[in-house]
N, C-alpha and C positions, 0 to 999 in steps of 0.2 A: 206826170202827164194825165193821170186820172182826174186831178183837180182841174186841169185845163179843160178836159172833156166835159166835166160837170158844169163849169162856168159857161162854156159855149152853149150847152143845152139850155141853161137858164136864160141866157141872153137871147137866143133865138125864140124861145117861148114867150118871153116878155114882150119882145117886139111884135110878135104875131098877135098876141092878145090886144095890143095897143092899136094895131093897124087894121086888121081884118074884121068884118062883121060876123055876127053870130047867127045870121039867118040860115035856115035849113034848106036843103035841096036834095031831092030824092036821088039824083044821079051822083051825089057826092057824100053819101053816108052809107053805113053798113060795112059788111065784110067784103074782102076781095082776095084773090090769089093772083100771083104773077110769076112769069118766067122771064129770064133775061140772059143775055150773053154780052161779051165785050172783050176788050183788049187792054193790056197794060202799056204804059209809056213811062220811060225814064225810071225803071225799077232800080232799087238799091237794096242790098242785103249785107249783113255782117254775121259772121260765125264766131261766137264767143264761148270761151271756156275759162277755167281758172287761170290759165297761163297767158292767154292772149286774146285779142279781138282782131279778126281777119275780115277785111272788106272783100266781098266776093264779086266776081264778074257774072252777074245774074242776067238772064235773057228775058226779053219781052215774051208774054204768053197770053193765052186766052183765059177768060173767066166765064163760068157758067153757074147759074143759080136759080133759086126759087124763093118766093116770099109769100107770107100770109099776113094780111093787114086788116085794120079795123078803123073806120071813121066814127067816132062817137056822134050820135045823131044831133046833140045840141051844138056841136062845134064842127062845122063842116070844113073848116080850113085846116084842121089838125088830124093827123092819123098816127097810129103806132103800128109797127110791123115787126115780125120775126123773119129773119133772112138767113138762108144758107147759101154759101157759094164755095166754089172749088177752083183752085189754081194748081198748075203743075209746071213751075218754071225750071229750066235747066240752069245749072251753075257751071260756067266754063272753067277751064283749068286756071287756077290761081296760085302763083308762086308767092309764098309768104316768108321764106327764109333762104338766104343764099350765103355761101362762104366759098369763094373761089369757084371751082366747078361743082361743088356740092350744093344741093338745094332740097327744099321740102315744098310740096304742092298738094292741092286737093282739087277735086272736081266732083260733080254729082248732079242730083236733081232733088227737088222737094215736092211733096204732095201736101198741099195746104188746105185744110177744111176750116171754113170760117162760120161761126154761129153768132149772129149779130141781132141786137134789138135797136131799131131805128125810131126816132121821133121826127116826123115830117110836118112842116108847115107850108101851105101853098095858097095861092090866090084862087078863091073858090068860084068866081063868076065866069060865065061864058063857057066856051069849049076848050080853051087853051089855058093851062094852069101851071105857071112857073112855080117851082118849089125849092126849098132849102131843107136840109136834114142833118141830123147828127146821129151816129150809131156807136154803140159800145158793145163789147162782147168778148169772145175768146176765139183763138185760132189753135187748132191742133195740127202740128206738122210732123211729117215723117220724112227725114232727110237721109238719103243714101249717098255715101261718100266713098270715093276711091282716092286713097292717099298714096302718093308716089314720092320717093326721095332717092337721092344719090349721095353716098358717103364713101369717100376714098375710091371713087370709080366704080362702086358696086351699087346697083339699082335695087330698090325694094318697093313692093306693092302690097297694099292691104285694102280690104273693103270693110266698111263699117256702116251701120244703120243706127240712127238716133231718132227719138221722138220726144215731143214735149208739148205742153199746152201753155200758151202765152196770152197776155192781155192784148186786145185789139180794139182800135177805134177808127172811125172814118167820118169824113165830112162830105155830104152829097149836095148836088145842085142839078137842076134839069127842068124839063117841061113835060107835063102830062097832057096829051092831046086826045080828046074824046073822039072815037070813031063811031060808036053807037052809044045808046044809053047805058050799056053794060060793059063795053069793051073800049080800052084806051091804049094808046101808044106812049111808051115812056122812053124819052131820050135824055140821057143823063151823063154826068161826069162825077168823079169822086177822087178824094185822096184817102188812101188806106195805109195804116201803119200798125205794126205789131211790136210789142215790147215785152221782154222777159219779166216774169214776176219773181224769179229766183235771184238771190244774191250769191255771189261766189264765196263770200265770207261774211262773218258777223264782225261788226266793229269792235265788239267786246274782246275779240281775239287779240287785236292789237293793243287794246287798253290793258288787258289783264295777263296776256301771254298764257292763256289757258287753252289748251288744245281741245277741251270739251266744248268750246264755243265754235270750233271749226265747223263750217257748213258748206257743202258743195253738192249740187244736184245734177251735175253733168253739163255738157255743152248745149247751147241753145241757138236759135236762129232769130234774128231781128230782120223783118222784111217791110219795105215801104214802097209805094208806087202810086202813080196817077192812073186812072182808068177812064175809058169811055164805055158806056153801056147802051144797049137797045133792048127793050122788052115790051111785053104785052101784059095788061092787067085786066082781069075779068071780075066784075062786081056782081054779088048775089042780089 
């Protein structure tokens, strides 16, 4: 997936260089800061460990974030930015194993901190600026889980907490509307996806049957969703 992200970035950048002019404009260059909020739609998540991969019933949730960006003066249609955002989705009870009246289930919630570097290209003329962007970075999640099970009519409960840092990427699109020379309204949408960087095992283990190659870093969370966002950006 990292190769896909790099390819998308190169594609967007080449198209932008081919289409947009290089004229400068004071309202579209320099540094800026922004704040934004939004909401997720059609979220999906899976809980993966060495033994299994479980599709979770994840709920829609809000997103809140800040960003710091820069428009290089010679290239007014292009900007780079660092972005931090936070999500706190609930995971409804998910039954993943049953045998007669016996079952295993989990539920909980995740605190997801996202640290992204975005490359943005936009139409630079006028007061309304449509844009496209690609972001890559990392997500740190803290997942609190309540595990319940029933075995031979006896119920068991246990609480666990897991954390991990995973690779994250996103595709952005929207429109930037100038309200004043320094303030603009950002209306956007994005697709966001996280993927684990850890392998449950090393292929050499199966090739060589050597337990020294065994590698497992614990359970991890893969999370993906569409989002709509609304924000304000202030230019210096």
